[in-house]
DRENDO-1510 file (C-alpha; in Angstrom, 1 decimal, always signed):
<recs>
REC; n; res; u; v; w
REC; 1; MET; +62.9; -55.9; +15.2 .
REC; 2; GLY; +59.7; -55.6; +17.4 .
REC; 3; GLY; +61.3; -53.6; +20.1 .
REC; 4; HIS; +62.4; -50.7; +17.8 .
REC; 5; SER; +60.7; -47.5; +18.1 .
REC; 6; HIS; +58.7; -45.8; +15.3 .
REC; 7; GLY; +61.2; -43.1; +14.9 .
REC; 8; ASN; +63.8; -46.0; +14.5 .
REC; 9; ASN; +61.7; -47.3; +11.8 .
REC; 10; ILE; +61.7; -44.1; +9.9 .
REC; 11; SER; +65.5; -43.6; +10.0 .
REC; 12; ARG; +66.3; -47.2; +9.1 .
REC; 13; PHE; +64.6; -46.5; +5.7 .
REC; 14; GLY; +65.7; -43.0; +5.2 .
REC; 15; HIS; +63.5; -39.9; +4.9 .
REC; 16; HIS; +60.1; -41.5; +4.7 .
REC; 17; PRO; +57.0; -39.5; +3.9 .
REC; 18; PHE; +54.4; -40.8; +6.4 .
REC; 19; GLY; +56.2; -43.3; +8.8 .
REC; 20; TRP; +56.9; -46.5; +6.9 .
REC; 21; GLY; +57.4; -48.5; +9.8 .
REC; 22; ALA; +53.5; -48.5; +10.4 .
REC; 23; ARG; +52.7; -50.9; +7.5 .
REC; 24; HIS; +49.5; -52.2; +9.1 .
REC; 25; GLU; +48.4; -48.7; +10.1 .
REC; 26; LEU; +48.9; -47.7; +6.5 .
REC; 27; SER; +47.0; -50.8; +5.1 .
REC; 28; ARG; +44.2; -49.9; +7.5 .
REC; 29; ARG; +44.1; -46.1; +6.2 .
REC; 30; VAL; +44.0; -47.3; +2.6 .
REC; 31; ARG; +41.1; -49.6; +3.2 .
REC; 32; VAL; +39.1; -47.0; +5.0 .
REC; 33; ASN; +39.8; -44.6; +1.8 .
REC; 34; ASP; +38.7; -47.4; -0.3 .
REC; 35; ARG; +35.4; -47.7; +1.5 .
REC; 36; LEU; +34.9; -43.7; +1.3 .
REC; 37; GLY; +35.1; -44.0; -2.4 .
REC; 38; ARG; +35.7; -41.4; -5.0 .
REC; 39; GLY; +34.0; -38.7; -2.9 .
REC; 40; SER; +37.1; -38.8; -0.4 .
REC; 41; LEU; +39.6; -36.0; -0.2 .
REC; 42; VAL; +42.6; -38.3; -1.8 .
REC; 43; HIS; +40.4; -38.7; -5.0 .
REC; 44; MET; +39.4; -35.1; -5.3 .
REC; 45; LYS; +42.9; -33.7; -5.2 .
REC; 46; SER; +44.8; -33.5; -8.6 .
REC; 47; GLU; +47.4; -36.3; -8.9 .
REC; 48; LYS; +49.7; -34.1; -11.0 .
REC; 49; ASP; +49.5; -31.6; -8.1 .
REC; 50; LEU; +50.2; -34.2; -5.7 .
REC; 51; VAL; +53.2; -35.4; -7.6 .
REC; 52; ARG; +54.5; -32.0; -7.9 .
REC; 53; ARG; +54.2; -31.2; -4.3 .
REC; 54; ALA; +55.6; -34.7; -3.4 .
REC; 55; SER; +58.6; -34.1; -5.7 .
REC; 56; SER; +59.2; -30.9; -3.7 .
REC; 57; GLY; +59.5; -33.0; -0.6 .
REC; 58; ASP; +55.8; -32.8; +0.7 .
REC; 59; ARG; +55.4; -36.1; +2.8 .
REC; 60; SER; +51.7; -35.7; +3.1 .
REC; 61; ALA; +51.2; -35.3; -0.7 .
REC; 62; TYR; +53.3; -38.5; -1.2 .
REC; 63; GLY; +51.1; -40.3; +1.5 .
REC; 64; SER; +48.0; -39.2; -0.7 .
REC; 65; LEU; +49.6; -40.7; -3.7 .
REC; 66; VAL; +50.1; -44.0; -2.0 .
REC; 67; GLU; +46.6; -44.3; -0.5 .
REC; 68; ARG; +45.3; -43.6; -4.2 .
REC; 69; HIS; +47.5; -46.4; -5.6 .
REC; 70; TRP; +48.1; -48.9; -2.7 .
REC; 71; SER; +45.2; -51.4; -3.7 .
REC; 72; ARG; +45.9; -51.4; -7.5 .
REC; 73; LEU; +49.8; -52.0; -6.7 .
REC; 74; VAL; +49.0; -54.7; -4.3 .
REC; 75; ARG; +46.8; -56.4; -6.7 .
REC; 76; LEU; +49.6; -56.4; -9.4 .
REC; 77; ALA; +52.3; -57.6; -6.9 .
REC; 78; ARG; +50.0; -60.3; -5.7 .
REC; 79; SER; +49.8; -61.8; -9.4 .
REC; 80; VAL; +53.3; -61.9; -9.6 .
REC; 81; VAL; +54.8; -62.8; -6.3 .
REC; 82; GLY; +51.8; -64.2; -4.3 .
REC; 83; GLU; +49.9; -63.0; -1.4 .
REC; 84; ALA; +52.5; -63.6; +1.3 .
REC; 85; GLU; +55.1; -60.9; -0.3 .
REC; 86; ALA; +52.7; -58.7; -2.1 .
REC; 87; GLU; +52.5; -55.9; +0.3 .
REC; 88; ASP; +56.3; -56.1; +1.1 .
REC; 89; ALA; +57.1; -55.9; -2.4 .
REC; 90; VAL; +54.8; -52.8; -2.8 .
REC; 91; GLN; +56.1; -51.2; +0.4 .
REC; 92; ASP; +59.9; -51.6; -1.1 .
REC; 93; GLY; +58.6; -50.0; -4.3 .
REC; 94; LEU; +57.0; -47.1; -2.6 .
REC; 95; ILE; +60.0; -46.4; -0.5 .
REC; 96; ARG; +62.3; -46.4; -3.7 .
REC; 97; GLY; +59.6; -44.4; -5.3 .
REC; 98; TRP; +59.8; -41.6; -2.7 .
REC; 99; ARG; +63.6; -41.7; -3.1 .
REC; 100; LYS; +63.5; -41.5; -7.0 .
REC; 101; LEU; +60.5; -39.1; -7.3 .
REC; 102; SER; +62.8; -36.2; -8.5 .
REC; 103; GLN; +63.7; -38.3; -11.6 .
REC; 104; LEU; +60.0; -38.4; -12.8 .
REC; 105; ALA; +60.0; -36.0; -15.6 .
REC; 106; ASP; +56.2; -36.0; -16.1 .
REC; 107; ALA; +53.9; -35.7; -13.1 .
REC; 108; GLU; +51.1; -37.2; -15.2 .
REC; 109; ALA; +52.9; -40.4; -15.8 .
REC; 110; PHE; +53.1; -41.2; -11.9 .
REC; 111; GLY; +50.8; -44.2; -12.2 .
REC; 112; SER; +52.7; -46.1; -14.9 .
REC; 113; TRP; +56.2; -45.0; -13.2 .
REC; 114; ILE; +55.5; -46.3; -9.7 .
REC; 115; SER; +53.9; -49.5; -11.4 .
REC; 116; ARG; +57.1; -50.1; -13.1 .
REC; 117; VAL; +59.3; -49.6; -10.1 .
REC; 118; VAL; +57.0; -52.2; -8.1 .
REC; 119; VAL; +57.0; -54.7; -11.2 .
REC; 120; ARG; +60.9; -54.5; -11.2 .
REC; 121; ILE; +61.0; -55.5; -7.4 .
REC; 122; CYS; +58.5; -58.3; -7.9 .
REC; 123; LEU; +60.2; -59.7; -10.8 .
REC; 124; ARG; +63.5; -59.8; -8.8 .
REC; 125; ARG; +61.8; -61.3; -6.0 .
REC; 126; ALA; +60.0; -63.9; -8.1 .
REC; 127; ARG; +63.4; -64.8; -9.8 .
REC; 128; SER; +65.1; -65.2; -6.4 .
REC; 129; ARG; +62.8; -67.8; -5.0 .
REC; 130; SER; +60.1; -70.2; -6.2 .
REC; 131; ILE; +56.6; -68.8; -6.0 .
REC; 132; ALA; +54.3; -71.8; -5.5 .
REC; 133; PHE; +50.9; -70.1; -5.8 .
REC; 134; VAL; +49.9; -66.9; -7.3 .
REC; 135; PRO; +46.3; -65.8; -6.8 .
REC; 136; LEU; +44.8; -63.5; -9.6 .
REC; 137; GLU; +41.6; -62.1; -8.7 .
REC; 138; THR; +40.1; -61.9; -12.2 .
REC; 139; THR; +38.9; -63.8; -15.2 .
REC; 140; PRO; +41.5; -65.2; -17.7 .
REC; 141; GLU; +42.3; -63.3; -20.7 .
REC; 142; PRO; +40.3; -63.9; -23.6 .
REC; 143; GLY; +41.4; -66.9; -25.6 .
REC; 144; PHE; +41.9; -68.8; -22.3 .
REC; 145; VAL; +38.5; -69.8; -21.0 .
REC; 146; ALA; +38.2; -71.8; -17.6 .
REC; 147; ASP; +35.2; -73.7; -16.5 .
REC; 148; PRO; +34.6; -72.9; -12.9 .
REC; 149; ALA; +31.9; -76.1; -13.0 .
REC; 150; ALA; +35.0; -78.1; -13.8 .
REC; 151; GLY; +37.1; -77.1; -10.6 .
REC; 152; VAL; +39.7; -75.3; -12.9 .
REC; 153; ASP; +41.9; -73.4; -10.6 .
REC; 154; VAL; +42.8; -70.5; -12.3 .
REC; 155; ALA; +45.3; -68.9; -9.9 .
REC; 156; ARG; +47.2; -72.0; -9.7 .
REC; 157; MET; +47.4; -72.5; -13.5 .
REC; 158; LEU; +48.8; -69.0; -13.8 .
REC; 159; ALA; +51.3; -69.8; -11.1 .
REC; 160; CYS; +52.7; -72.2; -13.6 .
REC; 161; LEU; +53.8; -69.1; -15.9 .
REC; 162; ALA; +57.0; -67.1; -15.7 .
REC; 163; PRO; +57.0; -64.0; -13.6 .
REC; 164; ARG; +57.2; -61.7; -16.5 .
REC; 165; GLN; +54.2; -63.6; -18.3 .
REC; 166; ARG; +52.2; -63.2; -15.1 .
REC; 167; ALA; +52.9; -59.6; -15.0 .
REC; 168; VAL; +52.0; -59.2; -18.6 .
REC; 169; MET; +48.7; -61.1; -18.0 .
REC; 170; HIS; +47.8; -59.1; -15.0 .
REC; 171; LEU; +48.3; -55.8; -16.8 .
REC; 172; THR; +46.4; -57.0; -19.8 .
REC; 173; VAL; +43.4; -58.4; -18.1 .
REC; 174; VAL; +43.1; -56.7; -14.7 .
REC; 175; GLU; +44.2; -53.1; -15.9 .
REC; 176; GLY; +43.1; -53.2; -19.6 .
REC; 177; MET; +46.5; -51.7; -20.6 .
REC; 178; THR; +47.6; -51.5; -24.3 .
REC; 179; ASP; +50.6; -53.3; -25.4 .
REC; 180; ARG; +52.5; -50.0; -25.5 .
REC; 181; GLU; +51.4; -49.1; -21.8 .
REC; 182; ILE; +52.5; -52.5; -20.5 .
REC; 183; GLY; +55.8; -51.9; -22.4 .
REC; 184; VAL; +56.4; -48.8; -20.6 .
REC; 185; VAL; +55.4; -50.5; -17.2 .
REC; 186; MET; +57.9; -53.3; -17.7 .
REC; 187; GLY; +60.6; -51.6; -19.7 .
REC; 188; ILE; +60.1; -53.7; -22.7 .
REC; 189; THR; +58.8; -53.3; -26.2 .
REC; 190; ALA; +55.3; -53.8; -27.5 .
REC; 191; SER; +56.4; -56.7; -29.6 .
REC; 192; SER; +58.0; -58.1; -26.5 .
REC; 193; VAL; +54.8; -57.8; -24.5 .
REC; 194; ARG; +52.9; -59.8; -27.2 .
REC; 195; ALA; +55.5; -62.4; -27.2 .
REC; 196; HIS; +55.2; -62.7; -23.6 .
REC; 197; ARG; +51.3; -63.0; -23.8 .
REC; 198; HIS; +51.4; -65.5; -26.6 .
REC; 199; ARG; +53.7; -67.9; -24.7 .
REC; 200; ALA; +51.5; -67.5; -21.6 .
REC; 201; ARG; +48.5; -68.5; -23.8 .
REC; 202; ALA; +50.0; -71.4; -25.0 .
REC; 203; ARG; +51.2; -72.5; -21.7 .
REC; 204; LEU; +47.8; -72.2; -20.3 .
REC; 205; ALA; +46.3; -74.1; -23.4 .
REC; 206; GLN; +48.8; -76.7; -22.7 .
REC; 207; LEU; +47.8; -77.2; -19.1 .
REC; 208; MET; +44.0; -77.3; -20.1 .
REC; 209; ALA; +44.8; -79.8; -22.6 .
REC; 210; GLN; +46.7; -82.0; -19.9 .
REC; 211; ARG; +44.0; -81.6; -17.5 .
REC; 212; SER; +41.4; -82.7; -20.0 .
REC; 213; ALA; +43.4; -85.8; -21.0 .
REC; 214; ALA; +44.0; -86.8; -17.2 .
</recs>
């Protein structure tokens, strides 16, 4: 693998927008843009315009979309599959997104659409293997209060949830999505979202009670 040229990496995955083999270079570019903040060129461009251009085969436009959504998508993936697999899962999702972008009817829905692509890949990965540790870099959802002074490891407790429940909790807590929006991303109904969240809260409450009794 290490002996392959950059061009071979590109041809291996098909027609890629900006050289998918250079994963570490992409991550570096994203971190640089994160430090630049909202004043950077990436954030100044209209996302709708970028999506339209990318749908027409503009690789640079898709690269800008990737830079805009990379950090958010990695945080989402990390909550479902863990740190070790998060970037690979997002990378796979972005490759699929590039190939399927022409199927996106509403350019303004790109964010939720690409999230759904990544979530599906994460759930597939999580089901195929045991994920022992899933860091979630946020506070838990209201209704589940962890006490840092008591040494409660929220991340490890959330790792005890089913993959779909972890995704629902992330989209609720981190991204602040409504049940309808989460349903669109995950391909389920709003009532199913509420059911997953209810089961997640119940499981977390059970874990807290077991910890208190120990």
